C-alpha positions in Angstrom: -0.1 -0.1 0.1 1.4 3.4 -1.0 1.3 6.2 1.6 1.5 9.8 0.9 1.7 12.5 3.8 1.5 15.8 3.2 2.6 19.2 4.8 0.3 21.9 3.1 1.9 25.2 1.9 1.5 28.5 3.7 5.0 30.0 4.5 5.4 31.5 0.9 8.8 33.6 0.1 9.8 32.9 3.6 13.4 32.5 3.5 13.9 30.3 6.6 11.4 27.2 6.9 11.3 24.1 9.3 11.7 20.8 8.7 8.0 19.2 9.6 7.9 17.3 12.2 4.1 15.7 11.9 4.7 14.3 9.2 8.5 13.0 9.8 7.4 11.5 13.4 4.8 9.8 10.8 7.0 8.5 8.5 9.3 7.5 10.3 7.3 5.5 12.8 5.4 3.6 10.0 9.2 2.9 8.4 10.1 1.3 11.4 7.2 -0.4 11.5 8.1 -1.9 8.0 6.5 -0.3 5.4 8.7 0.8 2.4 6.1 2.2 0.6 6.0 5.8 2.6 6.3 9.4 0.9 6.5 12.6 2.4 5.6 15.9 0.7 6.5 18.7 2.2 4.7 21.8 0.1 5.7 24.0 2.2 8.8 23.4 1.2 7.9 22.4 -2.7 6.0 26.0 -3.2 7.4 28.8 -2.1 5.2 31.3 -4.8 1.6 32.0 -3.9 0.6 31.0 -8.1 -2.0 28.3 -9.1 -1.0 26.9 -6.0 -4.1 24.3 -5.8 -3.3 23.2 -9.0 0.7 22.9 -8.7 -0.2 20.6 -5.7 -2.9 18.9 -7.0 0.5 17.6 -9.6 2.5 16.8 -7.1 1.0 14.9 -4.8 -0.6 12.8 -7.4 2.9 12.2 -8.8 3.2 9.9 -5.9 0.2 7.7 -6.7 -1.2 7.1 -2.7 -3.5 4.6 -2.2 -3.5 6.5 0.8 -3.1 10.1 1.0 -2.7 11.7 4.6 -2.8 15.6 5.1 -2.0 17.8 8.0 -4.5 20.2 9.0 -3.6 23.3 11.1 -5.9 26.2 11.2 -4.2 28.0 8.8 -4.4 24.9 6.8 -8.1 24.7 6.8 -9.5 26.0 4.2 -6.4 25.4 1.6 -7.0 21.3 3.0 -11.0 21.8 1.9 -9.9 22.8 -1.8 -7.3 20.5 -2.5 -9.1 17.3 -1.4 -12.0 18.7 -3.0 -10.1 19.2 -6.5 -8.3 15.6 -5.5 -11.4 13.4 -4.9 -12.5 14.6 -8.4 -9.8 13.1 -10.1 -8.4 10.3 -7.9 -11.7 9.3 -6.2 -10.3 5.7 -5.3 -7.6 7.1 -2.9 -8.5 7.0 0.2 -8.2 10.8 2.6 -6.8 11.4 5.9 -6.8 14.4 7.4 -5.1 14.8 11.0 -3.0 17.8 13.2 -5.1 19.8 15.7 -7.5 21.9 13.6 -8.8 18.4 11.6 -9.2 16.9 15.4 -11.2 20.0 16.9 -13.4 20.0 13.7 -13.6 17.2 11.9 -17.3 17.0 11.4 -17.0 20.3 10.1 -14.2 19.7 7.5 -15.6 16.3 6.5 -18.8 18.4 5.4 -17.0 20.9 3.4 -14.7 18.4 1.6 -14.9 14.4 0.8 -12.1 13.1 3.1 -12.3 9.7 4.1 -11.5 10.0 7.7 -10.0 12.1 10.3 -7.1 11.3 12.6 -7.7 12.6 16.1 -4.9 13.7 18.3 -1.8 11.9 18.2 -1.7 10.2 15.0 1.3 7.2 15.1 -0.4 4.2 16.4 -3.8 5.1 15.1 -2.9 5.8 11.5 -0.2 2.6 11.9 -3.6 0.7 12.9 -5.7 2.2 10.2 -3.3 1.2 7.6 -3.8 -2.1 8.4 -7.2 -2.6 9.1 -7.5 -0.9 5.3 -5.2 -3.4 3.8 -7.0 -6.5 5.0 -10.3 -4.5 4.5 -11.6 -5.0 8.3 -14.2 -2.3 9.8 -12.9 0.7 10.7 -15.3 1.2 13.3 -12.5 -1.0 15.5 -9.5 1.9 15.2 -9.7 4.0 17.8 -9.2 7.6 17.7 -11.0 8.4 13.9 -14.5 9.7 12.9 -15.6 8.3 9.6 -18.4 8.3 7.3 -21.3 5.6 8.1 -24.0 6.0 5.0 -24.3 10.3 5.6 -23.7 10.3 9.3 -19.6 11.6 10.4 -19.4 9.4 13.4 -16.6 9.1 15.9 -14.6 6.1 17.2 -14.0 5.6 20.8 -11.2 7.5 22.3 -7.6 6.1 21.8 -5.8 6.0 24.8 -2.2 7.4 25.3 1.2 5.7 26.1 2.4 7.8 28.6 5.9 6.6 27.7 7.7 8.2 24.6 10.0 5.8 24.1 9.0 4.3 21.3 8.8 7.6 19.0 11.8 7.5 16.1 13.8 10.3 15.3 11.6 11.9 12.2 12.4 11.1 9.0 14.2 14.4 7.8 15.9 11.7 5.3 12.4 11.6 3.4 11.9 15.2 2.5 14.1 17.4 0.6 17.5 19.3 1.6 17.9 21.4 4.2 19.2 24.2 1.8 15.3 24.6 0.2 14.4 25.1 3.7 17.2 28.0 4.6 18.7 28.5 1.2 20.4 32.0 3.1 21.6 30.3 6.2 24.8 29.0 6.8 24.4 27.1 9.4 20.8 25.5 10.2 17.6 26.2 13.0 16.0 22.4 13.5 12.8 21.8 15.8 12.6 19.4 18.7 10.3 18.0 20.6 11.5 17.1 24.6 7.7 16.3 25.8 4.0 16.4 24.0 1.1 18.1 25.7 0.7 20.2 28.7 0.0 20.4 32.1 -2.0 23.0 32.1 -5.3 24.0 30.7 -5.4 27.9 29.7 -9.0 28.3 28.2 -8.0 29.8 25.1 -5.7 26.9 23.8 -6.1 23.5 22.4 -3.0 21.7 23.3 -4.1 20.2 26.3 -7.0 18.6 24.6 -5.0 17.5 21.7 -2.2 16.1 23.8 -3.9 14.4 26.2 -1.5 15.6 28.9 2.2 15.9 29.2 4.7 13.2 28.5 8.4 13.5 28.8 10.7 11.7 26.7 14.2 10.9 28.3 16.2 13.6 28.6 18.9 11.0 27.2 17.1 10.3 24.1 16.3 14.2 23.3 20.1 15.1 23.6 21.1 12.4 21.6 18.9 13.5 18.9 20.1 16.6 19.0 23.9 15.0 18.8 22.2 13.3 15.8 21.7 16.4 13.3 24.5 17.5 14.7 26.1 14.7 12.8 24.2 14.9 9.9 23.9 18.6 9.3 25.1 22.0 10.1 23.1 22.5 12.7 23.4 26.4 14.3 20.4 26.9 16.7 17.9 24.3 17.9 14.3 25.4 19.0 12.3 23.3 21.8 8.5 23.3 21.0 7.7 21.7 24.2 5.1 24.2 26.0 6.8 24.1 28.6 10.3 22.7 28.6 11.2 23.5 32.3 7.8 22.5 34.2 9.1 18.9 35.2 12.0 20.0 37.2 13.9 17.4 37.7 13.7 16.3 34.2 14.3 19.9 33.1 17.9 20.0 35.3 19.2 16.8 34.0 18.1 17.5 30.2 20.1 20.9 30.7 23.2 19.1 31.9 23.2 16.6 29.3 23.0 19.6 26.8 25.5 21.8 28.2 28.3 19.7 26.6 26.8 19.3 23.2 27.6 23.2 22.5 24.2 23.8 20.4 22.5 27.0 21.3 18.8 27.1 21.9 15.7 28.4 22.4 12.2 27.1 24.6 9.1 28.2 25.8 8.6 27.8 29.4 5.5 29.4 31.4 6.3 32.2 33.9 6.1 30.0 36.9 7.8 27.6 36.1 11.4 29.8 35.6 12.3 29.5 39.5 15.1 27.5 41.6 17.9 28.3 39.8 16.9 27.3 36.4 17.6 30.4 34.7 21.5 29.8 35.4 20.8 26.1 34.3 19.3 27.3 31.2 22.1 29.9 30.6 25.0 27.0 30.9 23.5 24.7 28.7 23.1 27.5 25.6 19.6 28.8 25.8 19.8 32.2 23.9 16.2 32.9 23.8 13.1 32.0 25.9 9.2 32.5 25.0 6.8 33.3 28.3 3.3 34.2 27.6 2.1 36.7 30.0 -1.4 37.5 28.7 -2.1 40.3 30.5 -1.0 42.0 32.7 -4.4 42.0 35.1 -4.2 39.1 37.2 -7.9 38.5 37.3 -8.0 37.9 33.3 -5.1 35.5 33.2 -7.3 33.7 36.2 -10.8 34.1 33.6 -7.7 33.1 31.2 -6.8 29.6 32.8 -3.9 30.4 33.5 -3.3 29.6 37.1 -0.5 31.7 37.5 0.6 31.8 41.6 -0.1 35.9 42.9 3.4 37.1 43.3 3.7 37.0 39.3 3.0 40.7 38.7 4.4 44.2 37.0 7.7 44.1 39.0 8.5 40.2 39.0 8.3 40.0 35.3 10.2 43.4 34.8 13.0 41.4 37.4 12.9 38.0 35.5 13.5 40.2 32.1 16.5 41.9 33.7 18.0 39.0 35.5 17.3 37.0 32.0 19.1 39.7 29.8 22.0 39.7 32.6 22.4 35.9 31.3 22.4 36.3 28.2 18.8 35.3 27.3 16.9 37.3 25.6 13.5 37.1 26.3 10.2 36.8 24.0 7.0 38.2 26.2 3.5 37.7 24.2 0.2 39.4 25.8 -3.2 40.1 24.4 -6.1 42.5 24.7 -9.8 41.4 23.7 -10.4 39.1 26.4 -14.4 39.1 28.0 -14.9 41.3 30.4 -11.6 43.5 29.8 -12.0 46.7 30.9 -9.8 49.6 28.6 -8.2 50.3 32.1 -6.7 46.7 31.9 -6.0 46.9 28.2 -3.8 50.2 28.6 -2.3 48.4 31.4 -1.0 45.4 29.4 0.2 48.2 27.0 2.0 50.2 29.0 3.6 46.9 30.8 4.4 45.1 27.1 6.3 49.0 26.4 8.0 48.6 29.7 9.8 45.6 29.3 10.7 46.1 25.8 12.7 49.2 26.8 14.7 46.9 29.3 15.6 44.6 25.9 12.7 42.0 26.0 11.0 41.3 22.8 7.2 41.4 23.3 4.4 40.5 20.7 0.4 42.0 21.4 -2.1 39.7 19.6 -5.8 40.1 20.0 -7.4 37.0 21.5 -8.1 34.7 18.5 -11.1 32.0 19.2 -9.6 29.2 18.4 -12.4 26.1 18.2 -12.3 23.8 20.4 -11.0 25.9 23.3 -13.0 27.1 26.6 -13.0 30.1 25.5 -14.9 30.0 23.0 -17.4 27.3 24.7 -18.1 29.3 28.0 -18.4 33.2 26.1 -19.6 32.1 22.6 -22.4 34.8 23.1 -19.6 37.3 23.3 -17.7 36.6 19.7 -18.5 39.2 17.0 -17.8 38.5 13.5 -15.3 41.2 12.6 -12.7 41.4 9.4 -9.2 42.6 11.6 -6.9 42.9 8.8 -9.5 45.8 7.7 -10.4 47.2 10.5 -7.4 47.2 12.8 -4.8 45.6 10.3 -4.2 42.7 12.6 -3.8 39.1 11.6 -3.3 36.0 13.7 -3.7 32.8 11.9 -2.3 33.8 8.3 0.6 35.9 7.5 -0.5 38.9 5.1 1.7 36.8 2.3 -0.5 33.8 2.8 -4.0 35.5 3.3 -2.9 37.3 0.0 -2.1 34.1 -1.5 -5.3 32.8 -0.5 -7.7 35.6 -0.7 -10.3 34.1 -2.5 -10.3 30.5 -0.5 -10.4 32.6 2.9 -13.3 34.1 1.7 -14.9 31.6 0.7 -14.4 29.5 4.2 -14.4 32.8 6.1 -16.8 31.5 8.7 -14.1 28.4 9.5 -10.7 31.6 9.6 -10.8 32.7 13.4 -8.9 35.8 12.0 -12.2 36.9 11.4 -14.2 36.6 14.8 -12.7 38.4 18.1 -15.0 38.7 21.3 -16.0 41.9 23.1 -14.9 42.9 25.9 -16.2 45.5 28.6 -14.6 48.4 25.8 -16.3 47.1 22.6 -14.5 46.1 19.9 -14.3 49.4 18.2 -12.2 50.2 21.0 -10.1 47.4 21.4 -9.3 47.9 17.7 -8.6 51.7 18.8 -6.5 50.9 21.7 -4.5 48.1 19.2 -3.7 50.6 16.4 -3.0 53.5 19.0 -0.5 50.9 20.6 1.0 50.3 17.0 1.4 53.9 16.0 2.9 55.0 19.5 5.4 51.9 20.4 6.5 50.9 17.0 9.6 49.9 17.6 9.0 49.0 21.3 6.0 46.3 20.5 6.7 44.1 17.7 3.3 44.0 16.4 1.8 41.0 15.1 
């Protein structure tokens, strides 16, 4: 059985792209199980310019002649995936099309109602896809495969949820040898940037994030296997930097301490994400000694009340002054912090919005990088469930010059797609707070005008 796994195109003209971890892990896992007819197609690398994207994508994928075609679908991919599947199935009706990824997992029924995809794999895909392929080969009923949604007549039916294994020891290194050379991803780089994941999932349940729902809970690889992967990368590529993609690299303190101790001798600089309350008890010093150069924190709001509403579950001692001290300490150790915050939160007042903007400006003046967003209502989040009545349809590109899911280039490339499927595009929605949608947009625009160079508005 020939299987093709596809990463959709979305970063046009970007000269620094990363290998896609999702299909790389899937390809490696299926290969270790003995499957030899696996092809990975990273359209994000193959298609560099935004012209005739759908036609070229269909041709490239069809050239691999798959029996089963799997597509990743994040939110940024969703409009493309819908139209691609429509065109591909019209030409190749006998190919089994399987969708996976966080958006497909969250909105399986919606995507399958919009396009003739045959199946959706929910959550972690390796074991589910493997079992699904075996059932297809043996012509067994797919209802016996846990963790999928499938068509039964005119209905779209989910099977029982798949239970995750706590041990990630089965996870192979990504199958980067099945993808184009790194020079195609980062043509301007003399040394290359790679993503590495030491864990999957998150212990926390922030109301605006789907991470915990997608992964279930946080599970860790052994520190030794993570460092072995970094060494494996350095033995095969000119590695200049590693990005740890974990939702919180420091949450499990004993694990993090062991990982950082092992990373130090490798000598590869890296970045990571960490919750503010995970940076404690000498962790910054260990990060600096291990080679950490950048760290990302979700501040979310200057208001403790709003952080609680967002489900951040932060200790009360984390206030503006504490954040300033943290930033000063990180900078003194040679670690550049990025702090991200948002406005447009349900029940948020104008004073709370202004306080968030002011805190970001102060942190940036100290040397930190900062980001300001308008809270985006992603599907399958607690925010959407709890505050659905506060959702307002707004073209944030036109009204505020702001985007979240789609970059400006991607939006222009997919303009007709995005317009056609705007109900599924979170950039066309926002929450109304106490200040109102218009005033929130004005605060955002004023922050951009007043703090350009002090705030990296996105």
